[in-house]
N, C-alpha and C positions, 0 to 999 in steps of 0.2 A: 803166583797163583791167580787164576782168572776168576772173576766174579760175575754172575749173571743173576738178575732179579726176576723172580717167577711168582705168580699168584698160585700158591699151592700149600699143602701141608708139608711139614718136615717129616721125612721118613727115612728108614734104614733098610738097606737091602744088600745082600752079599751074594755075588756070583763068582764062581771059580772058573776062570778062563785058561785055555792052554797057553802057557808062557806068560800070561798076565793074571793078575789077581785083583778083581774089582771089589772094593770094599765100600759099602754105603753106610753113611751115618746120618741120623736124622734127629733133630732136636732144636733147642734154643738156649740162649744165655750160657753157652759153654757147656751144656749138659747133653750134648748129642750122644745118642746111643746107637750101637751096632744093630743093623737090620739083617736078619738071617733068613735064608731060604725064601719062603713066600710070606713072611710076616707082613702084616698091614702096617703102613706108616700112618700113625694116628696123630691128628692135630688136636685131639681132645674135644671137650664140650665147651661151648662159648656163651658168654653173657650177651643179652640183647643190647647192652650199653656199650659194647665194643663195635667199632666200625671195621677193623681188620686185625689180623694176627699174622705175624711173620715167623717162619722157621728156617733153619739152615739145612740144606741138603748138601752133603759133602760126598763127592765121588773121588775115591783114592785108588791109585794104581800101585799096588804093592808088589807087582811082578817086575820082570827084567826087560820087558819089551814095551814099546809104545802101544797104548790102548786107543783105538779109534771108535768113537760112537757116532752113528749117523741116523738120519731120519727120526730125529727126536721130536716127539709130539704127545699131546694128550689123547686118550682114547675117546673121551666125550668132549664135544665142542660146546655144548649148551649147559654145562655144569657150573656151579658157583666155584668149583675148584678149577681155576684156569691160571695160565701164566704165559709170558713170552718165553719161548724156548728156541735156542739157536738150532739151526738144521744139523750141525755136527760139532763134535768136541774131540780134540786130541789131548790125551793125558800121558805125559812122559812117565817112564818108570820111576817110582818113588815119589811122584808128585800127586797133588790133589787139585780138584776144581770145586769151588764153593758156589752154591746157587742159593740166593735168598728167595724163599717161597712165601707168598702172601695169600692169606685166605680172607676173602671179603665176607663178613659175617652175614648170614641169612636170618631174617626175622622169623622164619618158620621153625627153626631149630630141628628140622628133620635130619635124619641120618643121610649123609651123601657120600658117594664113592666116585672115584675117578682113578685113572691109571696113567703113568708115564711109560711110554713104550719107545724103544730104540733098537737099532741093529748094531752089532759089534763085528770086529774083524777076527773073531774066534769062530772057526768053521764048526766047532762042536756046540757052541752056544750062540748062534747068530742073532736070536731074537730075545730081548729082555723086556719084562713087564713089571713095573713097580706099582703095586696097588696102594692107594691113598684113601683114608677115611676121615671124615669130620663128624663130630657129634656121634661117636660110636654108641654112647648110652642111648637106647631107644626110649628112655623114660619109664618110670615105674610109678604107677598111681595106686594110692590107697584111698578107696572111696568109703565114706562114712555118712550116716544119716541119723537123725534123732528118732527115726522109726525103723523097724526091722528091715534090713536090706540084704538081699541075696541075689546074685547074678543080675545086678542092676535093676531088680524089682523091689519097689518100696511097698511095704504092706501097711496100709493105714488102719485097717480094722473097720469098725463101724463109725460112720460120720452122720451126725444128726442132720436132718433136713434143715437147710438155711443156716447151718453152722459152718464155721471155717476152721481148718487145721493148717498150721504153719509147718512146712517141711524144710529142714535145713540139710543141704547136701554139702559135704566138705570133701574137697579133693586135696589129698596130701601128696606132694611130690617127694617121693622117697628115692629118686634116682640121683644121678650126679650132674645132670644138665638142666637147663631152663626148659620150661614147658609153656605152651600157650593154649588156652581153651576159649572157644567162641561163646557168644551169647546163646541163650536157650532159644530154640526155634522148632519148627515142624511140630507144632502142638496139635494133638488130636485128643478131644475129650467130649464126653457127653454131659459134663457138668461145667464148672467154671474154674479156671486157674489164672493166677496172676503172679508176677515175679518181681522181686526186689533184689538189690545188690547183684544184678545180672548184667554182665558186660563181657566183652572180649578182654581177657586178662592174661598177663604174663606173670608166671611165678617161678621162683628159683628153687634150687635144691633144698629139701627139708623145710619148705614153706607150704602154706595152704592157700586155697581160694574157696570162697563160699558162695553158694546160690541159695536164696530163700524162695520157696514156692508156697503160695497160699492156695489151698484147695477149698472150694466152696461147694457144698452139696445142694444143688438146685433141682436135681431130678432123682427120684427114688429108684433104687435098684443097684445092680452091680456097677462098680466104678470101672470105666474103660478110658484111661488117660495115658498117653505117651508123649514124650518130648525128647529132643536130642540137643547135643552140643558138639560142634566140631572140635576135634583135638588135633592141633597142628604138629604135635610131636608125641609119640608114644607108640605102644603096641597096637593101638586101634586109631583109625582115622575119624571115628565118630563115637560118642558116648550116647547110648539110647537108654532112657529110663522109662520104666513102666510103673504106674501107680495102681495098686490093687486094693480092693476093699469093698465096702457096701454103704450106700446112703440109705439110712433107715428113717422111717416116718410112720406116725400113727394114721389110722384110717377110721373115721367115724361111721358106724352103721346104726340106724335107728330101727327098732322093732316094736310093733304094736300088735297085740292079740296073737302072738307067736308068728307074726309075719314080718318080713323085711319091708320097710317103707322106702319107696323111691321118691325122687324129687317130683314135686307138684302133685303127689297123690292126694286123694280126698278121703277123709275119715268122717263118718256121720254119727251123730249121737241123737237118736229119736226120743221123743217124749221126755224131755228134761224139764223138771219143775224149776221155777225161778227161785232157786236156793243153791247153796254150795254143793258141788259134787266133785269127785276126784277120779282120776284114772292114771294108770301107770304106763310109762314108756321104758323100753330097755335100750340102753346105750352100750353098744358093743365095739370094742377096739379090735379090728381085724388086721391092723398093721404090725410093725415090729419095733415100735418105740412107744413110750408112755403118751397117752392121749390126754390132753387138757381140755375138758369140756367147760366152756366159759360162760355160756348164756343161753337162756331160752326165753322167748317173749312172743307176744301177739303183735302182729304187724299194725293193726288198726283198732286197738281196744278203746280208743277215745270215742269212736263212732259206731263200732260194730255191734255193741250190745252185750259184750262179754269181757271179763277181765280175769287175770290171774289173782289168786289170793295167796299171800305169803311171799317169802323171798326164796330164790333158787340159787344156792351156792355153787361154785365151780366144783368140778369133779376131776380127779386124776385116776385114769384107768390103765392098768398094765396091759401089755400086748396079750391078746387072746382072752381077756377078762371082760366082764360086764358090770354095769351099775344100773340100779333102778331109779328112774326119775319119776317122782310122784307129782302130778300137776293138779292143783285145786282150781277148778273153774267156778266163777260166779256170774251167771247171766243177770242182766239188769233190764232186759227188754224182751217182751214176749214175741212169739212168732218164729220165723226162720232166721237164725242168726248165722252169719258167715264171717270168718276171719282166717288168717294164715299164722301158723306156728312157725317160728324161726329158731332153729337149733344152731348154735355156733360153737366151733371148736378149732383146734390147730391141726385138724386132720388133713392129710395130703389129698388134694382134689376133693375134699369133703369138708371144707372150712365152714360152709353154711348149707343147711338143708332146710327147705321150706315145704310145708304140707298145708293143704286146705282143710279146715274143719267146718262142718255144718251142724248146727244144733237146732232141733225143733223144740222151742221153749213154750211150755203151756201157758196160756193167757192167765194172768193172776186172778182175773175176775171169775174164772171158772174153777179155780183151785180152792179146795175146802180149807187149806191151810192159810189162805190169804184173803178170803172173802170179807171177813170182819175188819180188815185193815184198809178197805177202800176209802173210808171216810177220813183217813189220816192225810194231813196236808203239811207241806214244807215250803217255806218262803223266807226271804226272797230267793229267787234262783234266776240268774246268777247272784252270788253274794261275795263279799270281800272278807269280813271279819266275823259276822254273827248271822245266824239263821234261826228261824222259829219253827216249832213243830206243834200242830194242833190236832185234836181229835182223839187223843189217847185217854185211857181210863185204867186205873189200877197200877200194877207193877210192870214197869217197862225197862228194856235195856236198849241203849243206843251205842252203836259202834260206827267209827269213821275209818275208811280205807282210802289210801291214795290210788292213783291210776295204775300203779304197779301191784296193787293188792296188799300193800303193807299196812298193817293196822296202826293207827296213830291215836285213837281215842276209844275208850269204853267206859260206860257209866250206867248204873242202875238208878232209875228214877220212879218215884211213886207220885201219881197225880190223880186228880178228880176229873171227870168228864167236863170238857169245856175249858180246862186250864191250858195255858200255852207254855211250852218249854223253850227257853232261850239257850242256845248252845254256841260257844265260841269256836271258830274254825282254828284248828291246831296250826301254830306258826311254822312247824317243820314240814308241812305239806308243800311241795314244790311243783307238783304236776298241775296241769291246766284244768283238771276236774277231780272230784272225789266222790266216793259212794258213802251214803248214809244208810245204815241198816238199823231198822227199828223192829224190835221183837216184843210182842205182848201175848202172854199165855200161849207160847209156842207158835204164834202166828207171826209171820215175817213180811216186812215190806222194805224195799230198797228204793232209794232215790239217787239219781245221777245229778250232782250239783256242779255247775260251772263256777270256777273260781275267777273272780275279777282280778 
């Protein structure tokens, strides 16, 4: 029995010839099977850890005449399925020829085919082709995600602005052969994505590989993100994923006197007396997420001649809803007073809105409510711990506010004309100046005191 070594799959093929009977067996380890008709000779699915695999191709002449095979060759010359084949073989009646077929394992795991072709001395069957296949299982993937997944589209739902969602993509190999998936690439997004556990990876039958995708919402609106992975074995050559959803964010809108206020707009308050007055602003959330309104303040209340009275707590406003912000102003300087109100929130492209305010504050010396208070004096100014007030008579009330308008001291004092009141500066005042408000018989005077 002749032996020839060939790089190829073991295969079985049976051809009935006139006067000869060619029987083809294909297999390994003594388990060669009969190949009938145009059956494919399969070399199975292979592990990436193998370098080659060998099979036995047995050609048997079960007829009564010599069988002559000629022009033996592979149909494809550039296939991984290759071998050295003799140009011709003679097989006597009742004898067999055994050929060792070797398959050099390819790391792509793709399905490959090739054929051995030869001519015979049978005039009715002059040409024979034996098809061979390696990695016949094309791979079967089951794709899963921790978010709804359909047709390789991942639905994230709503993503809050500046927040991140972690997407886990699991590829289950439910086929019989090994598969290889490439690293994520070809990323198209209007937001920001990053990847971890992302690499070119080989995984065997009934095993999994995972890719973690972190999606960050940095731009409000519909999510438009795609990415792909090359698949080196399977029913597709590329896996393309699409991420759908929406990045949501609040938007702050300020309204005054039933009108929308734009950035750097000016609001005027004419004929304001030098006493506390208040006005209302409407904060509207025109976005699609909860708005956190965090702060409102005057830009230069240390020098402008006006300050806020009281504290302004943060507000949480639902989408499409409004909240009323009541601001209490206290002017401490007569004449035209200018400052800027700063509104701050977490609104998308509206984190801070500034508007100018102009107040025409009436001179205290011309106001009937303040005239009798002109003789009141406060000293020293600046001061550190104690200051004095002179010129009051009768029942008086003294209040002290810090630069933010927070009240730190109030006291009712009865004194005679010419007496001096000594008052300690509250220890919890941290601002660089404070306001002292003196009231006598409904008449009010305020002093701006610099703190040493």
